[in-house]
N, C-alpha and C positions, 0 to 999 in steps of 0.2 A: 503494500500500499504506500503510495507516494503522497506525502503530506504537502509538499511544496510544488504541486503541480501548477505550471503556468497556464493561464488561459490564453489560447492562441487568438491573435486578432485584437485583443484589447490593448490600447495605448491610452495612457492617462493624459490629462490636460497638461500637466507639467512637462511631460515627456514630449508632447506635441509642441509645446512652447519653445522648448530648448531646441528642437529639431528645426523649427522655423527660424529661430534666431541664428543658428549656425548656418542655415542655408542662405539667409540674407546678408550675413557677415562672416565669410569663411576664415578670416584672420583672428577670430576670437581665441581659438585653441593655440595659435602662434603667440598671442600676447599672454595667454595663461602660462605657457611654458617658459617664456621670457621671465615672467614675474617670479615663477617657482625657482628658476635658476639664480635670480637675483637674491632670493631670500634663503635658499637652502643648499645650493650646489656651491660649496666653497672649495678653494684651492687646497691641495694637500699641505699640511704643515710640516716644516722642516724640524725633525726631531732633535737635531743638535741645537738649534736656535731656542726651541722650547726648553731644553735641558739647562742652557746657559740662563735664560730668563728666570727659571725656577730657582737656580743656585744663587743668582744675584739679587734675589728679592729680600728686602730688610724686614724682619719680623717685627710686627707691631705689638706694643704692650697690650695687656688685657684691658686696662683702663687708661685711654690715651692722655687724659687730662691730669693724671697723677704725676707729681713732681717728686723726685728723690731727694 
C-alpha cells in the first residue's frame, strides 16, 4: 500500500504561478544561483594562514575592565 501516491494531472496554484513566472523571466534561476554563490560558496581557506592567525591571537581577560 503506497501512502504517498501522487495524483496525476493535479498542479497546485503555487506551482502554476512559479511555472508562469519562470516562463516569463527565464533569468530568475540564473539570479538565484548567483545570489547563492555570493552568500554560500566561499573560496577554500589556506590552512597555514588559519594556523598563523590562531597562534597570533592575543587572549582576552575574563573581565576586560578589571585592572591589576
